[in-house]
Each structure stands twice: as structure tokens, then as C-alpha cells.
NUDONU-746396 format. One line per field, with one value per residue (C-alpha): residue number from 1; residue in one letter; z, y, x. Coordinates in pm, whole numbers. Last residue first. Example, Ala and Ser with C-alpha at 12.3 -4.5 7.8 and 13.67 -1.06 7.14 Angstrom:
<rogus>
i 2 1
aa s a
zz 714 780
yy -106 -450
xx 1367 1230
</rogus>
This chain:
<rogus>
i 642 641 640 639 638 637 636 635 634 633 632 631 630 629 628 627 626 625 624 623 622 621 620 619 618 617 616 615 614 613 612 611 610 609 608 607 606 605 604 603 602 601 600 599 598 597 596 595 594 593 592 591 590 589 588 587 586 585 584 583 582 581 580 579 578 577 576 575 574 573 572 571 570 569 568 567 566 565 564 563 562 561 560 559 558 557 556 555 554 553 552 551 550 549 548 547 546 545 544 543 542 541 540 539 538 537 536 535 534 533 532 531 530 529 528 527 526 525 524 523 522 521 520 519 518 517 516 515 514 513 512 511 510 509 508 507 506 505 504 503 502 501 500 499 498 497 496 495 494 493 492 491 490 489 488 487 486 485 484 483 482 481 480 479 478 477 476 475 474 473 472 471 470 469 468 467 466 465 464 463 462 461 460 459 458 457 456 455 454 453 452 451 450 449 448 447 446 445 444 443 442 441 440 439 438 437 436 435 434 433 432 431 430 429 428 427 426 425 424 423 422 421 420 419 418 417 416 415 414 413 412 411 410 409 408 407 406 405 404 403 402 401 400 399 398 397 396 395 394 393 392 391 390 389 388 387 386 385 384 383 382 381 380 379 378 377 376 375 374 373 372 371 370 369 368 367 366 365 364 363 362 361 360 359 358 357 356 355 354 353 352 351 350 349 348 347 346 345 344 343 342 341 340 339 338 337 336 335 334 333 332 331 330 329 328 327 326 325 324 323 322 321 320 319 318 317 316 315 314 313 312 311 310 309 308 307 306 305 304 303 302 301 300 299 298 297 296 295 294 293 292 291 290 289 288 287 286 285 284 283 282 281 280 279 278 277 276 275 274 273 272 271 270 269 268 267 266 265 264 263 262 261 260 259 258 257 256 255 254 253 252 251 250 249 248 247 246 245 244 243 242 241 240 239 238 237 236 235 234 233 232 231 230 229 228 227 226 225 224 223 222 221 220 219 218 217 216 215 214 213 212 211 210 209 208 207 206 205 204 203 202 201 200 199 198 197 196 195 194 193 192 191 190 189 188 187 186 185 184 183 182 181 180 179 178 177 176 175 174 173 172 171 170 169 168 167 166 165 164 163 162 161 160 159 158 157 156 155 154 153 152 151 150 149 148 147 146 145 144 143 142 141 140 139 138 137 136 135 134 133 132 131 130 129 128 127 126 125 124 123 122 121 120 119 118 117 116 115 114 113 112 111 110 109 108 107 106 105 104 103 102 101 100 99 98 97 96 95 94 93 92 91 90 89 88 87 86 85 84 83 82 81 80 79 78 77 76 75 74 73 72 71 70 69 68 67 66 65 64 63 62 61 60 59 58 57 56 55 54 53 52 51 50 49 48 47 46 45 44 43 42 41 40 39 38 37 36 35 34 33 32 31 30 29 28 27 26 25 24 23 22 21 20 19 18 17 16 15 14 13 12 11 10 9 8 7 6 5 4 3 2 1
aa l t e k s v k e l v r d v a e f p s n i s q f e p v i e k m k r v t r m d d y e y s v k i l s d i m r s i e d y e y e r v n a i m i k e h y t p k t y e a h n l l e e y l k e g n r l g t f e i k i n k s g s l r i m r k a l d l i k v p k g m d f i f i e g g k g m a g a e l v l q c a e p i t m f y r i i e p h t v t v p g g h k i q d k f l p i v s g n s g l v n g f r t t i f q t s k e g s k e i k k a l s q v y i e c i r k s c g m v n s p n v a k d t s v m v f k n a n y k v s l d a v i k t g l v n t q i a e s v n v e m m p v h k y a a a h f i y q p r t k s f i k d m r s h n s v d a v l i e t r l d r w k e k l e l k l n h l p t e a q d i l i i s n p n f s a v q r v i e s g i s g g a g t v m v r k g e i n s a i e i m n i r i p d r p l l d e i q i d k l q e k s k l s g n w e n i p v t t l l s i d h d v f n a l l a s n k i e e m k q p s v i i t h v n k s v l i r f i d q n n e y i t v g m l e k g i m h s e d s i f g l v r y n f e n n g k i a k a v s i g a e k t g y i f v n v p k m d s g t i t e y v e k v l i r s f i m l f t n l f y i s i y t l n d l h f l p n s k r i i v i a i f t l v y g l v l a y v i r l l d t f s s f r l i g s f t r l s v f s i i n f i i l f l g v t t g d s r i e a t l g d f g y r v l y m f l c s f v i m l i d l a l i a t r s l v r r s l y n q i f k s m
zz -10656 -10844 -10718 -10336 -10477 -10605 -10316 -10107 -10364 -10322 -9926 -9890 -10157 -9913 -9644 -9846 -9632 -9302 -8998 -9092 -9424 -9498 -9719 -9680 -9974 -10134 -10505 -10533 -10211 -10411 -10687 -10519 -10330 -10673 -10768 -10427 -10460 -10830 -10837 -11214 -11145 -10908 -11175 -11351 -11078 -10978 -11318 -11274 -10928 -11076 -11378 -11142 -10920 -11227 -11337 -11027 -10905 -10542 -10214 -9934 -9615 -9388 -9142 -9047 -8635 -8479 -8116 -8002 -8304 -8463 -8636 -8541 -8804 -8815 -8931 -9145 -9189 -8917 -9058 -8855 -8651 -8550 -8442 -8178 -8178 -8552 -8693 -9080 -9021 -8671 -8370 -8135 -7974 -7607 -7355 -7078 -6781 -6663 -6308 -6195 -6348 -6263 -6563 -6447 -6371 -6680 -6904 -6683 -6738 -7089 -7177 -6913 -7217 -7518 -7375 -7458 -7629 -7513 -7641 -7973 -8178 -8460 -8838 -9089 -9404 -9623 -10000 -9970 -9768 -9439 -9184 -9207 -9317 -9024 -8820 -8968 -8907 -8538 -8468 -8612 -8438 -8122 -8233 -8247 -7965 -7949 -7925 -7961 -7946 -7767 -7817 -7487 -7395 -7770 -7946 -7678 -7604 -7351 -7269 -7160 -6977 -7233 -7164 -7113 -7483 -7648 -7478 -7562 -7894 -7883 -7743 -7969 -8327 -8561 -8607 -8384 -8034 -7985 -8279 -8367 -8495 -8679 -9040 -9180 -9525 -9750 -10116 -10199 -10528 -10796 -10883 -11174 -11051 -11241 -10971 -10703 -10921 -10973 -10556 -10489 -10750 -10567 -10224 -10329 -10486 -10199 -9916 -10147 -10182 -9783 -9740 -10005 -9743 -9410 -9538 -9734 -9408 -9231 -9352 -9205 -9180 -9365 -9010 -8851 -9049 -9368 -9384 -9751 -9673 -10095 -10100 -10315 -10560 -10914 -11109 -11271 -10992 -10734 -10987 -11000 -10584 -10563 -10870 -10693 -10390 -10528 -10752 -10405 -10105 -10314 -10616 -10367 -10126 -10305 -10506 -10148 -10004 -9777 -9616 -9667 -9378 -9112 -9131 -9131 -9279 -9624 -9728 -9753 -9560 -9814 -9684 -10004 -10013 -10264 -10403 -10748 -10697 -11071 -11250 -10894 -10867 -11267 -11230 -10922 -11130 -11441 -11208 -10962 -10745 -10471 -10493 -10433 -10236 -10247 -9978 -10109 -9800 -9743 -9371 -9288 -9052 -8878 -8563 -8722 -9077 -8983 -8795 -8999 -9326 -9077 -9067 -9432 -9488 -9186 -9366 -9768 -9721 -10078 -9878 -10002 -9853 -10015 -9764 -9880 -9776 -9483 -9121 -8898 -8710 -9020 -9030 -8713 -8745 -9135 -8937 -8709 -9000 -9164 -8882 -8797 -9120 -9344 -9465 -9679 -9871 -9741 -9988 -9888 -10087 -9900 -9670 -9400 -9430 -9456 -9236 -8972 -8933 -8849 -8638 -8395 -8385 -8137 -7857 -7748 -7370 -7268 -7320 -7000 -7085 -6792 -6906 -7269 -7049 -6969 -6629 -6574 -6569 -6340 -6502 -6630 -6203 -6168 -5995 -5977 -5916 -6130 -6472 -6404 -6764 -6598 -6319 -6594 -6602 -6335 -6266 -6163 -6077 -5961 -5759 -5775 -5704 -6067 -6115 -5807 -5940 -6309 -6170 -5971 -6255 -6403 -6728 -6566 -6251 -6274 -6558 -6293 -6024 -6146 -6246 -5942 -5892 -5781 -5581 -5564 -5360 -5067 -4777 -4489 -4381 -4729 -4832 -4531 -4658 -5015 -4892 -4699 -5035 -5060 -5180 -4791 -4639 -4563 -4258 -4255 -4128 -4389 -4430 -4134 -4134 -4136 -4433 -4571 -4504 -4750 -5050 -5274 -5150 -5080 -4885 -4682 -4606 -4852 -4921 -5258 -5343 -5634 -5650 -5274 -5375 -5053 -4999 -5346 -5477 -5158 -5224 -5558 -5451 -5221 -5490 -5682 -5465 -5332 -5178 -5463 -5491 -5276 -5133 -5158 -5004 -5193 -5018 -4960 -5139 -5201 -4814 -4775 -4885 -4572 -4367 -4662 -4696 -4341 -4351 -4671 -4484 -4174 -4370 -4542 -4238 -3991 -4274 -4227 -3871 -3833 -4000 -3850 -3483 -3593 -3720 -3436 -3162 -3389 -3332 -2977 -2910 -3120 -2927 -3067 -2854 -3072 -2806 -3063 -3276 -3528 -3558 -3469 -3764 -4025 -3807 -3810 -4234 -4228 -4009 -4230 -4569 -4329 -4246 -4608 -4735 -4454 -4520 -4847 -4840 -4569 -4783 -5099 -4873 -4796 -5144 -5262 -4960 -5154 -5053 -5236 -4993 -5058 -5412 -5566 -5647 -5308 -5196 -5584 -5535 -5596 -5524 -5159 -5117 -5220 -4992 -4717 -4748 -4756 -4440 -4210 -4269 -4183 -3825 -3746 -3788 -3582 -3386 -3272 -3257 -3023 -2816 -2756 -2706 -2416 -2457 -2121 -1981 -2204 -2179 -2285 -2465 -2477 -2624 -2838 -2975 -3039 -3254 -3471 -3506 -3560 -3827 -4029 -4042 -4151 -4411 -4513 -4487 -4746 -4940 -4991 -5069 -5362 -5489 -5489 -5297 -5462 -5508 -5722 -5546 -5192 -5345 -5499 -5125 -4914 -5113 -5106 -4700 -4714
yy 8110 7839 7559 7695 7646 7296 7186 7304 7181 6814 6858 6938 6661 6412 6535 6349 6109 6226 6322 6688 6784 7182 7392 7748 7750 7676 7664 7520 7241 7109 7045 6857 6665 6542 6475 6250 6117 5965 5894 6018 6167 6445 6554 6683 6851 7012 7119 7290 7444 7594 7703 7852 8034 8208 8331 8405 8630 8550 8801 8715 8681 8959 8766 8862 8855 8669 8551 8942 9015 9377 9254 9305 9294 8998 8960 8726 8723 8457 8258 8227 8001 7745 7392 7278 6962 6883 6620 6501 6121 6030 6215 5909 5642 5740 5544 5607 5366 5325 5235 5326 5464 5690 5865 6236 6073 5924 6257 6475 6277 6224 6622 6724 6485 6660 7017 7238 7575 7879 8023 7956 8271 8184 8292 8499 8494 8761 8788 8829 9079 8826 8937 8708 8367 8477 8471 8143 8016 8110 7911 7619 7649 7691 7419 7167 7249 7376 7276 7414 7205 7104 6822 6821 6426 6288 6102 5998 5639 5578 5218 5146 4977 4931 5223 5393 5335 5433 5781 5813 5817 5948 6301 6298 6343 6057 6202 6559 6527 6849 7077 7104 7432 7735 7912 8034 8134 8383 8397 8669 8510 8779 9205 9268 9464 9292 9368 9256 8939 8865 8904 8649 8410 8455 8422 8087 7917 8037 7913 7583 7532 7607 7326 7123 7201 7113 6765 6653 6786 7042 7339 7678 7727 7546 7285 7572 7465 7560 7548 7792 7985 8044 8344 8489 8207 8325 8015 8031 8204 7933 7686 7794 7763 7392 7283 7444 7296 6946 6989 7099 6871 6563 6553 6687 6496 6160 6240 6225 5931 5820 6137 6149 5924 6070 6426 6272 6601 6454 6786 6820 7169 7406 7644 7790 8043 8080 7751 7729 7357 7172 7393 7361 6985 6911 7107 6878 6571 6692 6796 6518 6636 6717 6339 6332 6134 6414 6470 6788 6905 7154 7208 7134 6819 7022 6775 6463 6510 6639 6349 6125 6307 6323 5948 5910 6170 5940 5593 5775 5890 6084 6404 6704 6808 7080 7293 7488 7834 7906 7934 8018 7667 7476 7690 7531 7206 7175 7382 7050 6810 7002 7044 6621 6525 6416 6733 6717 6997 7257 7410 7684 7843 8119 8234 8321 8261 8549 8780 8541 8582 8948 8913 8601 8822 8509 8497 8219 8120 8171 7837 7692 7304 7129 7135 7002 6687 6650 6578 6261 6225 6179 6143 5805 5740 5780 5986 6334 6464 6633 6595 6626 6828 7134 7089 7052 6695 6635 6650 6400 6506 6211 6317 6221 6552 6687 6632 6839 7135 7098 7201 7494 7661 7807 7772 7522 7749 7936 7646 7418 7539 7567 7164 7108 6956 6598 6498 6147 6070 6081 5858 6107 6237 6197 6446 6677 6710 6835 7049 7243 7391 7621 7508 7613 7331 7333 7051 6795 6702 6883 7147 7294 7601 7602 7814 7953 8286 8243 8184 7936 7647 7302 7042 6750 6388 6310 5938 5764 5437 5622 5364 5405 5728 5978 6088 6107 6373 6557 6609 6703 6928 7101 7210 7332 7517 7706 7523 7379 7149 6846 6588 6202 5894 5543 5334 4958 4790 4452 4344 4567 4327 4229 4530 4697 4566 4563 4952 5002 4830 4972 5339 5238 5139 5435 5628 5448 5451 5794 5916 5732 5812 6172 6172 5971 6230 6497 6303 6245 6624 6752 6546 6244 6111 6272 6425 6754 6511 6719 7001 6714 6511 6834 6895 6522 6531 6791 6676 6321 6591 6757 6386 6245 6525 6583 6190 6205 6545 6330 5991 6234 6367 5993 5925 6263 6142 5824 5443 5204 4897 4954 4971 5235 5244 5282 5679 5691 6071 6038 5687 5735 6057 5861 5570 5869 5940 5593 5471 5786 5834 5432 5486 5795 5624 5321 5531 5679 5348 5213 5519 5463 5074 5185 5179 5381 4984 4919 5264 5576 5804 5577 5227 5569 5637 5292 5221 5479 5431 5058 5138 5352 5134 4835 5080 5119 4748 4714 4993 4776 4448 4599 4745 4435 4334 4327 3988 3904 4088 3961 3608 3679 3863 3583 3335 3563 3549 3200
xx 9858 9701 9906 9797 9429 9460 9632 9352 9081 9265 9271 8938 8826 9033 8801 8554 8546 8442 8499 8401 8393 8487 8194 8271 8333 7989 7925 8283 8252 7902 8078 8357 8102 7920 8269 8350 8007 7971 7658 7610 7278 7462 7629 7354 7226 7554 7577 7229 7297 7640 7408 7113 7466 7561 7213 7104 7383 7463 7487 7673 7451 7307 7054 6750 6643 6357 6303 6239 5995 6015 6277 6657 6976 7198 7582 7750 8104 8142 7841 7550 7343 7613 7610 7870 8082 8040 7886 8028 8038 7936 8173 8244 8027 8071 7832 7624 7493 7139 7209 6867 6588 6369 6309 6430 6726 6814 6665 6880 7155 7098 7055 7365 7566 7401 7534 7242 7257 7082 6799 6699 6675 6518 6720 6531 6698 6517 6487 6121 5920 5917 5696 5411 5670 5838 5577 5450 5803 5875 5520 5630 5998 5766 5513 5824 5983 6320 6655 7054 7291 7629 7917 8142 8081 8098 7886 7632 7482 7211 7326 7059 6795 6519 6326 6630 6767 6379 6375 6743 6626 6295 6508 6767 6580 6502 6126 6114 6076 6273 6334 6695 6833 6688 6698 6340 6386 6110 6072 5822 5628 5593 5537 5816 6053 6302 6575 6343 6257 6603 6704 6444 6581 6946 6784 6572 6928 7147 6905 6863 7270 7319 7041 7269 7524 7407 7302 7620 7853 8084 7866 8003 7610 7391 7377 7174 6882 6694 6255 6131 5861 5688 5483 5255 5187 5246 5180 5543 5654 5594 5683 6027 6020 5888 6152 6466 6377 6294 6639 6852 6702 6570 6804 7098 7068 7000 7271 7488 7319 7624 7735 7316 7251 7512 7372 6965 6734 6624 6431 6062 5931 5821 5564 5377 5123 4900 4830 4718 4560 4569 4843 5063 4969 5057 5368 5482 5399 5634 5933 5962 6200 5919 5796 5425 5179 4916 4630 4435 4274 3910 3882 3529 3594 3855 4027 3859 3911 4307 4382 4274 4435 4776 4753 4768 5036 5252 5184 5229 5586 5625 5473 5251 4964 4750 4533 4232 4055 4226 4072 4362 4384 4474 4783 4855 4810 4953 5275 5287 5262 5548 5775 5759 5758 5375 5324 5705 5526 5297 5069 4814 4505 4464 4105 4326 4632 4847 4607 4541 4987 4939 4656 4834 5136 5327 5463 5754 5815 6146 6378 6646 6560 6379 6022 6094 6291 5888 5767 5640 5234 4927 4598 4617 4731 4348 4071 4186 3853 3550 3658 4004 4070 4027 4254 4530 4704 4887 5265 5530 5905 6162 6416 6716 6947 6984 6574 6542 6748 6647 6306 6379 6634 6295 6140 5894 5839 5507 5314 5450 5288 4919 4951 5061 5419 5435 5760 5930 6202 6115 6267 6201 6549 6628 6371 6429 6837 6714 6501 6748 6913 6579 6226 6072 5868 5510 5445 5215 4834 4658 4811 5080 5316 5656 5626 5344 5397 5710 5556 5750 5602 5662 5437 5549 5463 5202 5133 5130 4943 4776 4492 4415 4226 4149 4488 4596 4312 4324 4651 4667 4312 4567 4802 4557 4426 4721 5008 5200 5508 5342 5603 5570 5630 5527 5275 5358 5135 5261 5253 4980 4734 4568 4644 4503 4170 4165 4196 3982 3694 3742 3739 3388 3208 3346 3188 2849 2871 2965 2723 2427 2574 2555 2196 2081 2194 2062 1713 1759 1857 1543 1307 1090 786 481 311 243 47 -96 151 425 365 416 734 849 769 1013 1258 1199 1307 1615 1755 1763 1956 2163 2215 2314 2534 2730 2763 2918 3195 3274 3287 3475 3734 3772 3658 3821 3761 3418 3379 3146 2755 2616 2637 2480 2370 1971 2015 2161 1912 1569 1703 1732 1369 1232 1461 1488 1084 1052 1259 1037 735 857 1012 622 485 787 696 318 359 624 1021 1047 1156 1412 1574 1399 1713 1945 1718 1589 1935 2029 1723 1723 2138 2014 1792 2001 2255 2021 1996 2345 2387 2094 2243 2577 2430 2227 2522 2717 3007 3293 3498 3819 4037 3932 4000 4351 4445 4341 4489 4835 4790 4729
</rogus>
């Protein structure tokens, strides 16, 4: 029976006309009731009844105008919010003020008009009470009937300033959220112990977790203002580590007047819990390098490439040439650019950077002045079994784009590298180190020649959060499907940075580079992947998700390095960017060795190709890979030579 009533009520909504008619009846009742209280049945003479009818008609007319103006009857009664009730108060005040003005005018011509001010005020208060009470009654009855499936979730609000109070009011006044606010958390000592909106304000210390358990609270809503203050502190992580689910809201300026739906509440992302300081960039310096320039981005459809495109677009370039061989991501980016930067000139080109004739045609036509080279294969285990493709795309592709940059007099060439290029343990990392070597040797050759030509800059950084194929999207998908979450090794650690942060630093390094530098980025503190997985599970609110260790993959290290042991760094004006001092190579020698490596790669003999790579990069020592056999052979040859 209860289910039938619940289904019936969920399909039935009182019409606006019916709600307006009920509100008018409440005006009539309030007027009649207060006249009866004032004069009694015996005192209601014909003259008093006539004056009362006049008052009632004015109240109905003016209140209908105010009801229509403020749309007090447009909502669904059972979902009435605090905002809806406030709108009723405003509408009644307007209607009663207009009526009172009319009554004052009538009294001037008829001093014996039967309505004193006390009776009139009483009518207003009774009318206000009835309209508000009717909404609350309908809401409470509905919640009682359907309460079996709508048990509210107990929550605390973190933040006691305007934003936190606004969140609490929105939750209390809107049944869709189905949350019950049982307390506030504050970092302000003068607020601790006081009450706000009928609940206590607590201090954020270790006692808070005991209080949360006692009140059966497992969810904290962090106000958007407080979120900005503490997102890089240990406070949020502390809640997650105690199995407390965290939510926040979109910024208040995106509320469109009020918080109306669950879509405006969002989970706090794992990015907010990683130990990273905010990054500040020199906007003026970057703008001066890019504004009005023809900019080319290779690998434009990838995670890094597409973000570089977005950031470059905001600096008013003359045009952007987008190069990628993946047509779908490139097409999606094209649609995004059309929507956000309608006036931006773009060339969207499907091309393989290792195809020399195709790239030469593109350079000849577009004449790029500023090149961001992000095209590369990046997945370590994939490249361990696709060695030749790693050489042909990463090494040959870089060589072609770099050489064409010189041929067509580009101003700058900025290459995106990786921390896996340091003491490489896999094919992908070594291929990127070879790219670094070639680009730097080409820069040194230009410097020695004294020619004014392309400035070559390399940027080296670690993992980026949320990039295609990275660990965070993988973990999210595994958690969504109930697990298990797979971690390769309990001790594996990685450096992390968000995609926008990494691209900001790439643009900054490109602006400050003079040619030949390898810039490395301060990635903050390394993160243990196991801890990352545990926090993501807690953050999701999921229970009984298991973590499985699958073993290190081919070529995978326990930790990545940003510098070779023999290297050292010198600072720049940006505290997050340093210049690595690395071994330098003679261009002619390295060019010959790389040409030989590329030629061997077309034979698709992986062992021979990897051996060539190790000859170029002696510190390349394979880990957990079939290519460890090459290391043993080279070591044996070295001993025999000695």
C-alpha cells in the first residue's frame, strides 16, 4: 500500500492554477478569521462586512499581482525550499503594502472605514503563517510517506563563512539533496563551540573523528571557498584516510542564484589530495613569445599536446597548426577550438611525423615560427614489444621535425621529454633520451656556427595526472567496476603533476630558453602508487575493493629520476624550473649513430636495434625485460676488451 501511495504521489503534481487558488483561499480565510476575532459574529454589521469585503478584494488583487511577479506558485509543493518560502514572504509583503496604500487613500475619503492597523497586521501574519505552514506540511507528509526509501545522509559542512553557510542553507532547503546537516567544522578559534543554524561548530582536530563516528557521519561537504584554502594541505587527505567521503560544490558564482541540484555537488578529486604547491607562470613573457606567431603543435591530439593547444590559443597566436596521426582526438579538438576560439586560425592536419615528405610539405606551406613537439609513443610496456616503432616515431620523428625547423627558419623548437629518459631502463625512455641528445647536439652545432637559427629547448618532467592511459583513469575504472585495483609493486613511487601545470611549465621554459637547454621541472614530492590507490578507493566511498599486486612490467622501475647521477642543475628565475647540465655530444658523430639506428630499426630485429640504442646511451640498463640479455653480452664484450 505504501509503495502504491509513493508511486501515485511521484506521478501527481498539483497544477499552478490549483496552488494559486489555494493561496487566494488562504488570503480570504485570514481576512475573514481576523474580522471575526475583532468583531465577533454579532459585531459584523452590514457596513463592517462591506468594508471587510473591500479589504479582501484589494488583498486578492494585489497579492495575485505579487504572486505572479515572484512566481510563488510555480514550484512543486513537496519540494519547497528555503528560497521558495522566502519568496512567499517577499510576495506577501509587496501585496500587503500595496493594499495598505489603497486603504490609506480610502480612509482619507471615509474616516470611518472599519479596519484598524492591528487587525490588518494580524491578517498579514496569519496569511504568512498559513502559506508557509501549508508548504512545510505537504513536504513533511510526503517525506513521511516516502521515507522508507529516502533516509537522509548525515553530513558536516567544512567552512563557516558565507560559502559554507550558503551550502548548508541550500541543503536544508532542498529535499533533492537528501542530506541532514549535523554540524560545522571550522579552523577559526573564535567560532569553535558556537551554534550555527541550530547545530554546533567543531574544531578540526583529532577529536573530530570521534565526533563524526558518534553522530554517524561519513560525509563532509567542503565549501568551495574553504576548498581553495586547504586543497594542498594534509587536512583533506586526513579525512580520506579515516574513510570520510568528501564533496564540494561548484564555485558560488556558478550557482545561478542557488544550489538546486546534486549535479552542482562534486566529488573531491584525487588531484586535490596530492602534495603539490600551486604553479605561477610569467604570463607576459609567454605572451610576448607566442602572440602573433604561427605555432605548430605535433601530437596535438594527445593529453599534453591538446592542453598545449588550449593554452597557446589563449595567447592570441597568428595561427595554430595541429599535427597528429590519430584522427578522432584531432577531430574532437577541432570542434572544441571552433566552440571556444571561433576567430582562431587553425590548420588541422592528419600526418605522421616520421614521414619526411609529408612533413616537408606541411612546413613549406605553413612556415611555423614556434614548434611544440609532443608527438611520441609513451607507454613503456608497449614499446618494449614494439621497438622499431618507438625508434621510427620518437627518434626519426623528432629528427625530421627538428631538421625541418632549421630548414624553414623556425624561431623556437620545444621538445616534450620525460623523466624516464634519465638512466633509462626501457626502450621508450631510451628513445626519448636519444631525442634529447640529438636536439641538444643540433643546438650546439648552430651555436658554434654563429648562425642565427632555431633555438632548441627540451623539457623533462614526470607523470601527468589523468593523461591517456595513466594510472588514475585506470584506477577509477577499476573502482567503478568493483575492483580489484591493480598495482604493479607495493613500493613503486612516481612524481605527478596535472596536465595544465605541466603545459604551463612547458610554455614558461620555452619562453625563457635561449637554445640547447634541458629544463627539468620540480615535480614536488613523489607519491607511492599504493597510497594513491588506497586514497582513491576511500575517496570513492566504495567498500571491499581489493588491491592486487601484478609485478613490475617490462622495463618498469620502482622509481623515476629527473636527473642522471652525473648531472647537476642550475636554477632559473622560476623556482619550479631548473636547467640540467648533461653530457654533450658532437653533432656529426651522434647524427651518424642515429641514422644507423634508424636504418637498423627497419630490419625489425629488436635485439640488434636495442643493442644500437645502448651504444648511443651506455647508461641504458634494461630492467625486467628480455633485453637484459643484450646488457650481459655488452658487459662480456667490455670485459674481454679490457
